[in-house]
C-alpha positions as CSV (number, residue, x, y, z in Angstrom):
1,M,-2.1,12.7,-10.3
2,A,0.7,10.2,-9.9
3,K,3.2,9.5,-7.2
4,T,6.2,7.2,-7.2
5,G,8.6,6.1,-4.5
6,T,10.3,3.2,-2.8
7,T,8.8,2.6,0.6
8,T,5.7,1.1,2.0
9,K,5.2,4.2,4.1
10,G,5.5,6.4,1.1
11,L,3.0,4.2,-0.8
12,R,0.4,4.7,1.9
13,A,1.0,8.5,2.0
14,A,0.7,8.7,-1.8
15,I,-2.6,6.8,-1.7
16,E,-3.9,9.2,1.0
17,R,-2.8,12.3,-0.9
18,S,-4.8,11.1,-4.0
19,G,-7.9,11.6,-1.9
20,Y,-9.7,8.8,-3.6
21,Y,-11.3,6.5,-1.0
22,P,-7.8,6.2,0.6
23,A,-8.9,3.7,3.3
24,L,-10.4,1.3,0.8
25,V,-7.5,1.6,-1.8
26,A,-4.8,1.3,0.9
27,E,-6.3,-1.7,2.5
28,A,-6.6,-3.6,-0.8
29,V,-3.1,-2.7,-1.9
30,E,-1.4,-3.4,1.4
31,S,-3.2,-6.7,1.7
32,A,-1.8,-7.7,-1.8
33,V,1.8,-6.5,-0.9
34,G,1.8,-8.3,2.4
35,G,5.1,-8.2,4.2
36,E,7.3,-7.7,1.1
37,P,9.4,-4.5,0.8
38,V,8.2,-2.1,-1.8
39,S,10.8,-1.3,-4.5
40,S,8.8,1.2,-6.5
41,Y,5.2,2.4,-7.0
42,V,2.9,4.7,-8.9
43,V,-0.5,6.0,-7.9
44,H,-2.4,7.5,-10.8
45,Q,-5.9,9.0,-10.7
46,E,-8.0,9.9,-13.7
47,T,-11.4,11.5,-14.0
48,T,-13.8,10.7,-16.8
49,F,-17.1,12.2,-17.8
50,D,-19.9,9.9,-18.7
51,S,-23.0,11.9,-19.9
52,N,-23.8,14.0,-16.8
53,E,-21.8,12.0,-14.4
54,V,-18.2,12.4,-13.3
55,R,-16.4,9.2,-12.5
56,R,-13.0,8.7,-11.0
57,H,-10.6,5.8,-11.4
58,V,-7.4,5.1,-9.5
59,T,-4.6,2.8,-10.6
60,V,-1.9,1.7,-8.2
61,L,1.2,-0.1,-9.5
62,V,3.6,-1.6,-7.0
63,L,6.9,-3.4,-7.6
64,T,8.4,-5.7,-4.9
65,G,11.4,-7.9,-5.1
66,T,9.4,-10.8,-6.6
67,R,6.1,-9.4,-7.9
68,F,4.3,-6.7,-9.8
69,I,1.0,-5.7,-8.2
70,V,-1.7,-3.7,-10.0
71,S,-4.8,-2.4,-8.3
72,H,-7.9,-0.7,-9.9
73,T,-10.6,1.1,-8.0
74,D,-13.7,2.6,-9.7
75,E,-16.7,4.4,-8.4
76,Q,-20.2,3.6,-9.7
77,P,-23.5,5.4,-9.5
78,A,-26.5,3.9,-7.8
79,D,-28.1,1.2,-10.0
80,G,-30.3,-1.9,-9.8
81,T,-27.9,-3.6,-7.5
82,S,-27.3,-0.8,-5.1
83,P,-29.6,2.1,-4.0
84,S,-26.5,4.3,-3.3
85,P,-23.2,5.0,-5.1
86,Y,-20.5,2.4,-4.6
87,A,-16.9,1.5,-5.4
88,T,-15.3,-1.6,-6.7
89,T,-11.6,-2.4,-6.2
90,S,-9.5,-5.2,-7.5
91,T,-5.9,-6.3,-7.1
92,E,-3.8,-8.7,-9.1
93,S,-0.4,-10.0,-8.1
94,V,2.0,-11.2,-10.9
95,K,5.3,-12.9,-10.5
96,L,8.0,-11.0,-12.3
97,E,8.9,-14.2,-14.3
98,R,5.4,-14.2,-15.8
99,I,5.7,-10.7,-17.3
100,S,6.2,-11.2,-21.0
101,S,6.5,-7.6,-22.2
102,V,6.9,-4.0,-21.0
103,V,6.2,-1.5,-23.8
104,L,7.0,2.1,-23.2
105,S,5.7,4.5,-25.9
106,R,6.9,8.0,-26.0
107,V,5.5,11.0,-27.8
108,V,8.1,13.7,-28.4
109,A,7.5,17.2,-29.8
110,D,9.8,18.5,-32.5
111,P,11.7,15.3,-33.0
112,E,14.2,17.0,-35.5
113,S,15.6,19.1,-32.6
114,Y,15.3,16.4,-29.9
115,T,18.1,16.2,-27.4
116,P,18.7,13.3,-25.0
117,G,17.0,13.8,-21.7
118,T,14.1,15.9,-23.0
119,L,10.9,14.9,-21.3
120,P,8.3,13.2,-23.6
121,R,5.0,15.0,-24.1
122,E,3.2,11.8,-23.5
123,V,4.0,8.3,-22.2
124,V,2.0,5.1,-22.5
125,L,3.2,2.2,-20.4
126,T,1.8,-1.2,-21.5
127,I,2.5,-4.3,-19.5
128,G,1.6,-7.8,-20.6
129,W,1.7,-11.1,-18.6
130,G,-0.8,-13.3,-20.6
131,A,-4.0,-12.6,-18.7
132,V,-5.5,-10.5,-21.5
133,S,-4.5,-10.5,-25.2
134,R,-5.8,-8.5,-28.2
135,V,-6.1,-9.9,-31.7
136,D,-6.0,-7.4,-34.6
137,M,-7.3,-9.0,-37.8
138,E,-7.3,-7.7,-41.4
139,P,-7.7,-9.3,-44.9
140,A,-4.5,-10.8,-46.2
141,N,-3.1,-9.9,-49.6
142,C,-0.4,-11.0,-51.9
143,G,0.9,-7.6,-52.9
144,D,-0.6,-7.7,-56.4
145,P,-3.0,-4.7,-56.7
146,N,-4.9,-6.6,-59.5
147,C,-5.3,-9.9,-57.6
148,E,-8.9,-10.6,-56.6
149,A,-8.2,-14.0,-54.9
150,D,-9.2,-14.6,-51.3
151,H,-6.1,-14.9,-49.3
152,G,-7.9,-15.2,-45.9
153,Y,-6.9,-13.1,-43.0
154,T,-3.8,-12.1,-41.2
155,G,-3.5,-10.7,-37.7
156,S,-1.3,-10.0,-34.7
157,L,-1.7,-11.1,-31.1
158,T,-0.7,-8.4,-28.6
159,A,-0.5,-8.7,-24.8
160,D,-2.6,-5.9,-23.4
161,D,-3.1,-6.6,-19.7
162,L,-2.4,-3.0,-18.5
163,S,-2.1,0.3,-20.3
164,L,-1.4,3.4,-18.4
165,R,-1.3,6.8,-20.3
166,V,0.0,10.0,-18.8
167,S,0.7,13.3,-20.5
168,E,2.6,16.4,-19.6
169,T,-0.5,18.6,-20.3
170,G,-3.1,16.5,-18.5
171,D,-1.0,15.1,-15.6
172,G,2.0,17.3,-15.3
173,P,5.7,16.8,-16.0
174,D,6.3,15.1,-12.7
175,T,3.8,12.4,-13.5
176,V,5.6,11.7,-16.8
177,R,9.0,11.4,-15.0
178,Q,7.5,9.1,-12.4
179,T,6.0,6.8,-14.9
180,L,9.3,6.6,-16.8
181,A,11.1,5.8,-13.5
182,F,8.7,3.0,-12.7
183,A,9.0,1.5,-16.1
184,Q,12.7,1.5,-15.8
185,A,12.6,-0.1,-12.3
186,L,10.2,-2.8,-13.6
187,S,12.3,-3.6,-16.6
188,E,15.4,-3.9,-14.4
189,A,13.6,-6.1,-11.9
190,I,12.4,-8.4,-14.7
191,A,15.9,-8.7,-16.2
192,A,17.3,-9.5,-12.7
193,A,14.6,-12.2,-12.1
194,A,15.4,-13.7,-15.5
195,A,19.1,-13.8,-14.8
196,T,18.5,-15.5,-11.4
197,T,16.2,-18.1,-13.0
198,T,18.8,-18.8,-15.7
199,A,21.6,-19.1,-13.2
200,A,19.5,-21.5,-11.0
201,A,18.7,-23.6,-14.1
202,A,22.4,-23.8,-15.1
203,T,23.4,-24.8,-11.5
204,A,20.8,-27.5,-11.4
205,T,21.9,-28.9,-14.8
206,G,25.6,-28.9,-13.7
207,A,24.7,-30.8,-10.5
208,R,23.2,-33.7,-12.4
């Protein structure tokens, strides 16, 4: 389930419709948003199966004029720290200027007959701001298939702070559209923030 919109009232309503500890989730998200107007948001719930247990997870993404806010809430079974099931919720607030990458991956069926505007079968939104990075390493080579020398390792560093996957089959076409809309709004906001920063720097330089 995913909902997107452009008002604080709509955000609260979307959280309540998700039915996943709405009072807890709403309080955490609204506390992080504070008094800023909401530009766009997505509420996404997923259910996973762990052995004989069913666990739910809700992710709330919120875009304001200056920040990107992400909230995660998970439910946990009773364990050594709690005799009854419990939930954990966390929020992170990121200035738009800190976001280093917004990667939108689309999976499209029958690409040879694709027409612009066709809804992707699956979308993965990955957002990086430097809090979490993934390093992929593999043995380096020189291109000579007969070379047996040790060339060390090569790798790539990828920002991987948030990855949200939605599919038409699992989440419905509206969820895919909503994720695309949020990704576009976030990209536009980041570009606007960067332009404002550049203009301010140019003004400060000219005033010296």
